[in-house]
TORVEX-368275 format. One record per residue (C-alpha): residue in three letters; z, y, x negated. Coordinates in steps of 0.1 Angstrom, whole numbers, padded with zeros to 4 digits, always signed. Layout:
ALAZYX;...
REM end
This chain:
MET+1005+0800-0824;ASN+0969+0810-0829;THR+0955+0828-0799;ILE+0921+0814-0789;ASN+0901+0808-0759;ARG+0863+0810-0747;ARG+0858+0844-0746;ASN+0870+0848-0782;PHE+0853+0820-0800;LEU+0818+0832-0782;LYS+0825+0867-0793;THR+0822+0857-0826;SER+0797+0834-0823;LEU+0775+0858-0808;MET+0783+0881-0842;GLY+0775+0855-0861;GLY+0743+0853-0844;VAL+0737+0892-0843;ALA+0745+0891-0884;ALA+0719+0864-0891;SER+0693+0886-0875;PHE+0694+0914-0906;VAL+0680+0906-0939;GLY+0712+0903-0959;PRO+0735+0917-0936;LEU+0765+0917-0953;ASN+0750+0926-0989;ASN+0758+0961-0982;PHE+0788+0954-0961;THR+0818+0976-0968;SER+0851+0959-0957;VAL+0888+0969-0962;ASN+0902+0946-0984;LYS+0937+0940-0962;GLN+0956+0919-0991;GLU+0957+0944-1019;GLN+0949+0986-1019;ILE+0934+0981-1050;PRO+0892+0980-1059;ALA+0878+0945-1058;SER+0869+0930-1092;VAL+0857+0897-1102;ALA+0860+0879-1139;ILE+0829+0858-1147;THR+0832+0835-1180;SER+0804+0814-1195;GLY+0806+0791-1222;ASP+0811+0751-1234;ASN+0847+0747-1231;ARG+0860+0746-1192;ALA+0898+0751-1201;ASP+0888+0783-1222;LEU+0863+0798-1192;ALA+0892+0799-1168;PHE+0922+0813-1195;ARG+0894+0837-1206;ALA+0882+0850-1167;LEU+0925+0850-1162;GLN+0930+0874-1187;PRO+0919+0909-1172;TYR+0944+0901-1143;SER+0973+0896-1166;LYS+0996+0922-1157;ARG+0985+0920-1119;ILE+0993+0884-1116;ARG+1026+0881-1130;GLN+1039+0911-1109;ALA+1026+0894-1079;ILE+1045+0861-1089;GLY+1076+0880-1093;ASN+1103+0854-1085;ARG+1080+0831-1064;ARG+1069+0792-1071;VAL+1034+0789-1085;VAL+1011+0766-1066;LEU+0979+0750-1084;LYS+0960+0734-1055;PRO+0931+0715-1069;ASN+0906+0703-1050;ASN+0908+0669-1044;VAL+0886+0660-1015;SER+0882+0622-1029;ILE+0906+0606-1051;ASP+0883+0582-1072;VAL+0849+0608-1071;PRO+0856+0627-1104;LEU+0825+0652-1098;CYS+0841+0658-1066;ALA+0877+0671-1076;THR+0892+0697-1097;HIS+0888+0689-1131;ALA+0920+0684-1155;ASP+0909+0709-1182;THR+0905+0736-1158;LEU+0941+0736-1146;GLU+0953+0734-1186;GLY+0937+0767-1190;ILE+0952+0780-1160;LEU+0987+0763-1172;GLU+0981+0781-1206;PHE+0975+0812-1190;LEU+1006+0811-1169;LYS+1022+0799-1203;SER+1010+0834-1219;ILE+1023+0860-1195;ARG+1060+0834-1191;LYS+1052+0824-1157;LEU+1057+0787-1167;ASP+1090+0780-1155;ASN+1083+0772-1116;VAL+1052+0753-1110;ILE+1035+0725-1092;ILE+1005+0711-1087;ALA+1001+0702-1050;GLU+0975+0687-1029;SER+0970+0664-1001;ALA+0942+0641-1007;ALA+0914+0635-0979;ASN+0905+0598-0982;GLY+0937+0581-1000;PRO+0972+0585-1015;THR+0976+0620-1036;PHE+0987+0604-1065;ASP+0963+0580-1070;GLY+0941+0608-1071;PHE+0962+0625-1096;SER+0961+0596-1119;ASN+0925+0586-1118;TYR+0918+0624-1127;GLY+0941+0629-1154;TYR+0971+0654-1140;TYR+0997+0628-1155;ARG+0988+0641-1191;LEU+0991+0678-1175;ALA+1030+0671-1164;ASN+1034+0656-1196;LYS+1025+0685-1219;TYR+1038+0712-1198;PRO+1067+0716-1174;VAL+1051+0714-1141;LYS+1057+0692-1110;LEU+1029+0670-1092;VAL+1032+0673-1058;ASP+1023+0656-1026;LEU+1021+0684-0995;ASP+1019+0649-0974;GLN+1058+0647-0985;GLU+1069+0682-0981;GLY+1072+0692-0948;SER+1048+0708-0917;GLU+1046+0733-0894;ILE+1023+0734-0864;LEU+0997+0759-0858;TYR+0966+0755-0833;VAL+0929+0753-0841;PHE+0900+0752-0819;ASP+0875+0723-0808;GLU+0842+0735-0792;LYS+0837+0703-0774;ASP+0865+0714-0748;PHE+0877+0751-0756;LYS+0913+0744-0759;PRO+0937+0747-0789;HIS+0948+0716-0805;PRO+0979+0712-0829;VAL+0980+0705-0862;ARG+1004+0698-0889;PHE+0997+0720-0920;SER+1016+0719-0953;ARG+1049+0740-0952;VAL+1043+0745-0993;LEU+1013+0762-0985;LEU+1022+0783-0958;SER+1056+0796-0973;PRO+1060+0831-0984;ASP+1077+0822-1015;SER+1045+0801-1028;TYR+1020+0823-1048;ILE+0987+0803-1041;ILE+0960+0795-1069;SER+0931+0781-1054;VAL+0915+0759-1084;ALA+0879+0753-1068;ARG+0850+0738-1077;MET+0814+0750-1071;LYS+0800+0727-1046;THR+0782+0723-1013;HIS+0789+0711-0984;ASP+0776+0690-0954;ARG+0793+0712-0926;THR+0799+0745-0944;ILE+0769+0752-0967;VAL+0796+0759-0998;THR+0833+0751-1002;LEU+0846+0777-1029;SER+0883+0788-1027;LEU+0890+0797-0994;LYS+0882+0765-0981;ASN+0900+0747-1003;ILE+0931+0759-0996;VAL+0924+0754-0956;PHE+0913+0718-0955;GLY+0939+0710-0981;ALA+0969+0725-0957;PRO+0964+0695-0927;VAL+0990+0672-0937;LYS+0982+0631-0934;ASP+1011+0607-0930;PRO+1019+0580-0959;GLY+0996+0551-0964;PHE+0965+0569-0945;ALA+0935+0561-0960;PHE+0899+0555-0952;GLY+0888+0520-0943;ARG+0903+0485-0951;ASN+0934+0500-0971;ARG+0946+0523-0939;LYS+0981+0514-0930;GLU+0982+0509-0894;GLY+0996+0534-0865;THR+0987+0563-0897;ARG+0963+0595-0889;SER+0954+0624-0910;ASP+0952+0656-0891;LYS+0922+0672-0913;SER+0893+0660-0889;ILE+0910+0681-0858;VAL+0905+0717-0878;HIS+0867+0708-0883;GLY+0868+0715-0842;SER+0841+0686-0834;GLY+0810+0710-0850;TYR+0793+0737-0874;ARG+0804+0765-0849;GLY+0844+0752-0844;ILE+0845+0745-0881;ASN+0834+0781-0895;TYR+0856+0794-0863;ASN+0887+0778-0877;LEU+0880+0784-0913;TYR+0880+0821-0901;ASP+0909+0821-0879;LEU+0932+0803-0904;SER+0921+0825-0932;SER+0948+0850-0923;ARG+0976+0826-0926;LEU+0962+0802-0954;HIS+0941+0817-0982;PRO+0953+0818-1020;HIS+0966+0842-1037;LEU+0944+0837-1070;ALA+0911+0825-1063;VAL+0897+0803-1094;ILE+0863+0787-1093;ASP+0849+0764-1117;GLY+0812+0765-1122;PHE+0814+0742-1155;GLU+0797+0716-1138;GLY+0788+0716-1098;MET+0778+0698-1072;GLU+0741+0704-1052;GLY+0730+0683-1026;ASN+0749+0662-1005;GLY+0782+0674-1012;PRO+0816+0679-1011;ASN+0812+0637-1022;ASN+0781+0625-1028;GLY+0760+0653-1043;THR+0746+0656-1080;PRO+0758+0674-1110;VAL+0747+0712-1119;ASP+0752+0720-1160;HIS+0763+0758-1150;ARG+0790+0767-1174;VAL+0807+0797-1155;CYS+0842+0802-1141;VAL+0848+0828-1119;VAL+0883+0846-1108;SER+0897+0871-1090;THR+0928+0885-1068;ASP+0902+0890-1041;TRP+0895+0854-1029;LEU+0867+0866-1006;ALA+0852+0883-1036;ALA+0854+0857-1058;ASP+0837+0833-1031;ARG+0812+0859-1024;VAL+0803+0858-1062;ALA+0806+0821-1062;VAL+0779+0819-1034;GLU+0757+0845-1053;LEU+0756+0826-1084;MET+0748+0792-1069;GLY+0719+0810-1055;VAL+0725+0804-1020;ASP+0720+0830-0991;PHE+0754+0846-0985;ALA+0743+0852-0945;LYS+0741+0815-0941;ILE+0778+0813-0945;GLY+0795+0813-0913;TYR+0832+0815-0919;LEU+0829+0836-0950;ASN+0808+0864-0928;TYR+0833+0861-0901;CYS+0864+0869-0924;ALA+0839+0896-0938;GLN+0836+0911-0908;SER+0873+0913-0901;GLY+0877+0929-0934;LEU+0900+0900-0947;GLY+0885+0906-0984;THR+0852+0925-1005;ALA+0820+0907-0993;ASP+0797+0936-1005;LEU+0786+0930-1039;ASN+0779+0968-1045;LYS+0818+0971-1039;ILE+0829+0947-1065;GLU+0834+0955-1101;ILE+0821+0924-1124;VAL+0843+0918-1151;GLY+0824+0897-1184;GLU+0794+0879-1175;SER+0766+0894-1155;ILE+0759+0879-1120;SER+0721+0883-1126;ASN+0723+0863-1160;HIS+0739+0830-1149;ILE+0724+0826-1112;LYS+0711+0788-1107;PRO+0700+0777-1072;TYR+0720+0749-1058;LYS+0701+0724-1040;LEU+0716+0723-1002;ASN+0731+0696-0984;ASP+0702+0676-0962;ASN+0714+0684-0934;ILE+0712+0723-0935;GLU+0696+0730-0905;LYS+0720+0716-0887;GLN+0744+0735-0901;LEU+0729+0769-0895;ILE+0733+0766-0854;TRP+0764+0784-0860;MET+0739+0814-0863;LYS+0728+0810-0830;SER+0754+0819-0801;ALA+0760+0790-0777;LEU+0750+0819-0751;GLN+0717+0823-0768;GLU+0711+0783-0768;LYS+0713+0782-0730;ILE+0680+0809-0730;
REM end
């Protein structure tokens, strides 16, 4: 059980407010990579073929990934926040590039594509996005995380300062899973951006079979995903940080071939970016992706908290860039219309009362 209380939350919130008072507070932030004791490295590729971008970005880490997988099951976790909006979802071609890479390192014998879609039946999303053709071409199984069991973890709610139980996917919590976050570069209406970490944390809460938003919802069913939002911008940023020690990818693949800007994660507009970001340090991958999107990293609450806690590398000066340079591929993304409301996390609850 996560220990969450008012004092710890206010302390973290205050840290966020203090960090925001500096210019680029974490551009020169040195953290200890607790996931692996090796220098942080991020690969960037660009080009006109989505699958090829992912394949080439993964190649520099072939030996490292093969050793890390060992005998574990490989879990490809796409981002299907909606089951019927292609721009918001992980593209099948990106998954295919990863499958071809796993084939090249002889790690294709125990692979699943697993998701718990946010707004409807997971398998409907798999069908809409062309994932079944991958299952027909490769020895990979499609899995609905809602049907694979769960464990209870507790999350914070900023309205009552109490821990709340949430059912989280047993597959994503299992030490026998090697988790690959296959995310898409997108802006967000609560956390400014959604990248590799958020894809895992918010894909992990499960829902009852038959749950869907609107008229198609089966009576009596519920989803635990909304609980993790913590009833506000502070709550969601804190919960993402707090859960990251248990729920994070071992490998981050961020598809920026066509990103989403504006009112993401569902209602944004396309960005023709044509890049891909890969790293075995998920925080370094998210940090580089934020830079490529032209977003001020100091505004991303949960990633700042993770960096302050040493959960990965967020200092660009400490990240080795393999392949393309960051500066040649920065494309500023328009942020969500409610960006000013989202930034309340930068101001502590104590400061608000003054």
